[in-house]
Structures are given as structure tokens and as C-alpha cells.
N, C-alpha and C positions, 0 to 999 in steps of 0.2 A: 383271279383266274388267268391262266396263261393260255394264249391262243397261238397256234402254230399254223403256218401256211406250208403245205406240202404239194409239190408239183408231181404229177404222174405223166411222164414223157415216154416217147417211143415212136417207132415207125407205124405206118398204116397197118391196121389189123393185128397189132401186138397185144391187145387186150386192155387198153387203158380205160375205155368206157365200162367194160365188164368189171374191172377192178373197183372203180368208183361205185358202181351199182351194188356190188357185193358188200362193200365196206360201209357205205353211207347209212346213217340212221334217219336221214330225211330223204324224201323223194328227190333223187338227183336231178339237177338241171342239165338237160342235154341239148346240144345244138347239132343234130344229125340231119343230113339230107341224103337222098339217094345218090349213090356213087356212079360215076361213068366207067369205073374200072372195078367191077365186082371180083372178089377173090373168094372162092369156095362158097360158103353160106353167107358171107358178109356182103350185104347189099347197100349199107349206108356208111357215111363217113362224117366225122366231126368237123364242123367248119368254123367254130369259134372255140368253145371249151366245154368240158363237163365240170359240174360242181357238185360236191357232196360235203357232208360234215359228220364227224363222229366225236362224241364225248368219251375220251379215253379213261378219264377219271373225273371226279367232281370238280377238280381244279385245272383240268387240261382238256381243251377242245382243239381238234385238228380240222382245218379247212382243206379240202382236197380239190385241186385244180388239174383236170386232165387236158393236156395240150392236144391240138389237132395234129395228126401224125403225118399227113402228106406234106412234102417239102414246099408245095405251092402256098402253104399257110405258115411257113416258117417266119414270116414277118411278124407274126403274133407272139412267137415264143419268148422273146426277150421281155416284152411288156408284161405278159402273163406270169413270167417267172420272177420278176422284180419283187424283192422283199420275201422271197421264200426262205424257209429255214432248212429245207432239204428237199431232195427229189428221189423218186424211184424211176429208174430207167427200165421200162417194160420191153422185153425182147421176145419176139415170136420165134420160139426155138424148134419149130417143126422141120426146118431144113437149114443147111448152111447158107443158102441164098437169103432166106428170111432173116437169119441172124445178121448177115452182112448189111441188110437194109438199115440196121440200127447204127451203123458207123457214123453216118452224117449227123444224126440227132445227138449221139454221145459226144462227138467232136465239138458240136456247137455248145453244148452245156459245159464241157470242160474248158472251152475257150473263154466263154463269157462269165462263167461261175466256177472258177477253178478251185475255190476253197469251200464250196458248199458241200456239206455232208450228203452222201447218197449211197444207195444200194442198187444193184442190178438184179432184176427178177427174170430168170429164164422161164418164161411162161409156156403153157401148153405141154407140160411135162407128162401129161396123161395120154398124149397122142403117140401113135406108132412112129418110130424112127426119129424121135426128138433128139436134139443136140443136148448133151449133158452140160450142167453149169460150168464145169472146168473147161470144156471146149469153147463155150461162149466167152469165158474169161480170155482165152488165148486169141480168139478171133477179133474181139473188140479191144484187146490190149488193156484190159482193166487192171489197174494197179493192185498189188497183192494186199494192200491195206483195206481195199473195198470189198465188201461181201457180195458174192454172186450166189443167189438163192434159187432153188427150184420152186416153181409156182404153177398152180392151176387157179386162174383168176376166178373161177366159179366156186372154188372151195373156200368157204368163209374162214376156216381155221388157218389155212395157208396164207390168206390175204392178211388176216390180223397179225400173224407171225412176221410177215414181211414188213408191215408197218412198225411193229415193235422193234425189229432189227434196225430200222431207220431211226426211230426215236432214241435208241441206245446210242447211235452215232451222234445225233444232235445233242444229246445230254453231255457227251464228252466235250462239246464246245462251250458248255455253260449256258446254253440258250433256255433251258428250263430245269 
């Protein structure tokens, strides 16, 4: 059986916890506390990591690790990402400002894990005035070889398709 480690990264409020909850076959481990900086309906923040698991096939299990999004927890990112086979960068695409909040996280991942397969998920595409995936690509300077996908993290089918897109990228490396 092949086991893959996938990291779900992104800025605060980008939908990482929701993504893990939507995809996981087990009750996700969450480390959320009340936030001192609430945004909209979001009243909590992840302070360590979210964990979930999904059996994609009988011979392939994916372990999901959702990183904390606030920069003050960035000291955890490198350790939690070590050994990953790929990552999904979650982007809150509700405005240009929230998209730009992902620049720091993406820069970190590209600096420390430059050859790791990944996809970018432009989340919250169901909300009014969302930024389309191609605009997200431009704002974050995502290389043309990297997929930028529309996403609604509460939509199981879209979440599964995002994971499948990443698994296709990982497969190209011969990891499974």
C-alpha cells in the first residue's frame, strides 16, 4: 500500500480546515481556538494543524495536513511540510486583498520546497465578486505548468477533483 502526505496550505481564512473536513473519511483532528481577529463568520483559527485521511483506492491512502494560516505560526510550516509528496495552496478568492494574503505562504513553499508538486485552489468561487482562477494566477505569479483550479471547499466533488489534480502531478514524479 502506498501512503502519501499532502499538505493543505494557505493564508488565514482560505478554507484549509473546511477542505480537510470535506475530504477526510475519518473525523478530522482540529486544533482551533477562538481568534483575536475575526473575519466575517470565521471566529476560530488553527494553531497547530488539521489532520485527515482518505483512502483514494485500496492501495493508496492520503494523509492530509492542514497548516495554520496565520504568519505568526509560520515557524511550524517547514516541520509539518517535511516529507510531503505534494501540496494544495488554498487561496481565499473573495477579493484582490485576500488573494494577495497568499503571496507570503506561496513564497515560503516555493523557497523551501521548490520541486514539490502542487496545485493552487482559488477557493470561495461561489461567493459574489470572486477573483477568477486566471487572475489568481497572475497575482501570485503562478508558473504556467502549475494548475490553478476553481474551488468551493464545501463541495465534495470539487474537493475530490482538486485532490485528483494534485495526485496526477505527483504521479508524473513517479512517487506512486
